[in-house]
C-alpha positions in Angstrom: 8.5 23.0 -79.4 6.5 25.4 -77.3 7.8 28.4 -79.0 6.0 27.4 -82.1 2.5 27.5 -80.4 2.0 31.1 -78.9 -0.8 30.9 -76.4 -2.5 33.5 -74.1 -1.5 31.9 -71.2 2.1 32.0 -72.4 1.7 35.6 -73.5 3.5 38.2 -71.5 -0.1 39.8 -70.7 0.9 39.3 -67.2 1.3 43.0 -66.3 -0.5 43.8 -63.0 -3.8 45.8 -62.9 -5.3 47.9 -65.8 -2.9 46.9 -68.5 -3.6 42.9 -68.1 -7.3 44.0 -68.2 -7.0 46.0 -71.3 -4.8 43.5 -73.2 -7.3 40.6 -72.5 -9.9 42.9 -74.1 -7.5 43.8 -77.1 -6.9 40.1 -77.9 -10.6 39.3 -78.1 -11.5 42.2 -80.4 -13.3 41.5 -83.5 -14.6 44.9 -84.5 -13.0 45.3 -87.7 -14.4 42.4 -90.1 -11.8 43.0 -92.8 -8.8 42.7 -90.3 -10.2 39.7 -88.5 -10.7 37.9 -91.9 -7.1 38.8 -93.0 -5.3 38.0 -89.8 -7.1 34.5 -89.5 -6.6 34.1 -93.3 -2.7 34.5 -92.8 -2.8 32.3 -89.8 -4.3 29.4 -91.7 -2.3 29.8 -95.1 0.9 30.5 -93.2 4.3 30.8 -95.1 6.1 27.7 -96.0 9.1 28.4 -93.6 6.9 28.7 -90.7 4.6 25.7 -91.5 5.3 24.1 -88.1 4.1 27.2 -86.2 0.5 27.6 -84.8 0.0 31.2 -85.7 -1.4 33.6 -82.9 -3.9 35.3 -85.4 -5.2 37.6 -83.0 -4.9 41.4 -82.3 -1.3 42.2 -80.8 -0.7 43.6 -77.2 2.1 46.1 -76.7 5.3 44.7 -74.8 7.9 46.3 -72.3 8.4 48.0 -69.2 5.0 49.6 -68.2 6.7 52.2 -66.0 9.2 53.2 -69.0 10.0 56.6 -70.0 10.3 55.7 -73.8 7.4 54.6 -75.9 8.1 53.1 -79.4 5.0 53.3 -81.7 4.5 51.2 -84.7 2.0 50.9 -87.4 0.8 47.4 -87.1 1.9 43.7 -86.7 3.4 42.0 -89.6 1.6 39.1 -91.2 4.2 36.5 -90.6 5.8 38.4 -87.5 3.7 39.5 -84.7 0.5 37.8 -86.2 2.5 34.6 -86.1 4.3 35.1 -82.9 1.9 37.1 -80.8 4.3 39.9 -79.9 4.9 43.2 -81.5 8.2 43.5 -83.5 8.8 39.8 -83.2 9.9 37.2 -85.9 10.3 39.4 -89.0 13.0 41.6 -90.7 11.8 44.8 -89.0 12.2 43.1 -85.6 15.6 41.9 -86.5 16.8 45.3 -87.6 15.1 47.2 -84.5 15.8 44.9 -81.7 19.6 44.4 -82.7 19.7 48.4 -82.5 18.0 48.6 -79.3 20.5 46.0 -77.9 23.5 47.8 -79.2 22.2 51.0 -77.3 21.2 49.1 -74.2 17.6 49.4 -74.5 17.1 45.7 -74.8 18.9 42.8 -73.0 19.5 40.6 -76.3 19.7 41.3 -80.0 17.0 39.0 -81.3 13.2 39.0 -80.9 12.1 35.6 -82.3 9.1 34.3 -80.1 7.1 34.9 -76.9 9.7 32.7 -74.8 13.0 34.0 -76.1 13.8 36.0 -73.0 13.5 39.5 -74.6 13.5 42.3 -71.9 13.3 46.1 -72.8 15.1 48.5 -70.5 12.9 51.4 -69.7 11.1 51.1 -72.9 7.8 49.9 -74.2 6.7 49.2 -77.7 3.2 49.0 -79.2 1.5 49.1 -82.5 -1.4 51.9 -83.2 -3.2 49.2 -85.0 -3.3 45.8 -83.1 -4.2 43.7 -86.3 -2.3 43.0 -89.4 -3.9 45.0 -92.5 -3.9 43.8 -95.9 -0.9 45.4 -97.8 0.2 47.2 -94.6 -2.6 49.7 -95.5 -5.2 50.2 -92.9 -8.2 52.2 -93.6 -9.1 55.4 -91.7 -12.1 53.8 -90.0 -9.8 50.8 -88.8 -7.2 53.3 -87.2 -9.9 55.1 -85.7 -11.7 52.3 -84.3 -8.5 50.7 -82.9 -7.3 54.1 -81.3 -9.3 53.5 -78.1 -6.9 50.9 -77.3 -4.0 53.2 -77.9 -5.7 55.7 -75.7 -6.0 53.4 -73.0 -2.4 52.3 -73.2 -1.3 56.0 -73.1 -3.5 56.6 -69.9 -1.7 53.6 -68.2 1.9 54.4 -69.5 2.1 57.4 -67.2 5.8 57.8 -67.0 6.4 58.2 -70.9 7.9 61.4 -71.6 9.5 60.5 -75.2 7.6 58.9 -78.0 9.6 57.3 -80.9 7.1 56.9 -83.8 8.4 54.5 -86.2 6.7 55.5 -89.5 4.4 58.2 -90.6 1.2 56.5 -89.6 2.3 55.7 -86.1 3.4 59.4 -85.9 0.1 60.8 -86.9 -1.7 58.3 -84.8 0.0 59.9 -81.5 -0.6 63.4 -82.8 -4.3 62.4 -83.0 -4.3 61.0 -79.6 -3.1 64.2 -78.1 -5.7 66.2 -80.1 -8.0 64.7 -77.3 -6.1 66.8 -74.7 -5.3 70.1 -76.6 -5.6 71.7 -79.9 -3.1 70.4 -82.5 -2.9 70.7 -86.3 -1.2 67.7 -88.0 0.3 70.0 -90.7 2.2 72.0 -88.1 3.9 68.8 -87.1 5.4 67.2 -90.4 6.8 63.7 -90.2 10.4 63.1 -90.9 13.3 61.0 -89.5 15.0 62.6 -86.3 12.4 65.3 -86.5 11.3 65.9 -82.9 8.6 68.2 -81.4 8.1 69.2 -77.7 4.2 69.1 -77.2 2.3 71.4 -75.0 2.3 68.8 -72.2 6.0 68.5 -72.4 6.3 65.2 -74.0 8.6 64.8 -76.8 7.2 63.2 -80.2 10.2 62.0 -82.2 9.8 60.7 -85.9 11.9 58.0 -87.1 11.6 56.1 -90.5 10.2 52.6 -90.0 12.6 49.7 -90.0 11.0 48.0 -92.8 13.0 45.8 -95.2 11.9 48.4 -97.9 13.4 51.3 -96.1 16.5 49.2 -94.9 17.1 47.6 -98.4 17.1 51.0 -100.3 19.3 52.6 -97.7 16.8 55.1 -96.5 17.5 53.8 -93.1 20.5 52.0 -92.0 21.8 50.8 -88.4 24.3 53.8 -88.1 21.2 56.2 -88.5 19.0 54.3 -86.2 21.5 54.0 -83.4 22.4 57.4 -83.5 18.9 58.5 -83.1 18.5 56.2 -80.1 21.3 57.8 -78.4 20.0 61.2 -78.8 16.6 59.7 -77.4 18.2 58.3 -74.4 19.9 61.6 -73.7 16.5 63.1 -73.0 14.9 60.6 -71.0 14.0 61.1 -67.3 15.2 58.1 -65.8 
């Protein structure tokens, strides 16, 4: 039953040093009133199938190997996924698809991502959303993305070994480009998003686009497991480690 009650003390915030400090700040953030109201509303109303759960209902930290070469960047936690379980890509259909593909390509130790205590470990990979709270309709405002970008910037400074960023969806992809604009001049129009489109940035890092593993993309056939696994195999070939 403990898996039904995600708590900060149970959370894998137990990274050493700056990452632990950062994520303790992340989960306390209340800067965006609309997002705070929505995430708490979802946590109270719940979904019938998760009635026994105590929802996390707070911002979501990143998860994985802080020394990783691969960073997977998503948009935001799912209303009844990350916002419920307390971990990015955990407990929803997108997670089912993504984690199974990561497992098949030996980037995760198991095929499922259901709760904080399910034993999931990522191998040479870290995953995080550019927006730490679930937005209504999965549509954040430009101001919300800008406000939350400071957390992503701090994550990137800590994740020093990352040399490949796999951006899951256009908003995550653009969020990465906006971060790198702090270090050198970039025009977003010169880096159009697309599935399996990769760009070598001026600092040597590779930014790789990938369709988001959302039910909409998967159910319409825009993205399937064969496409995802093929892309992950390509990504693994260019990792440093």
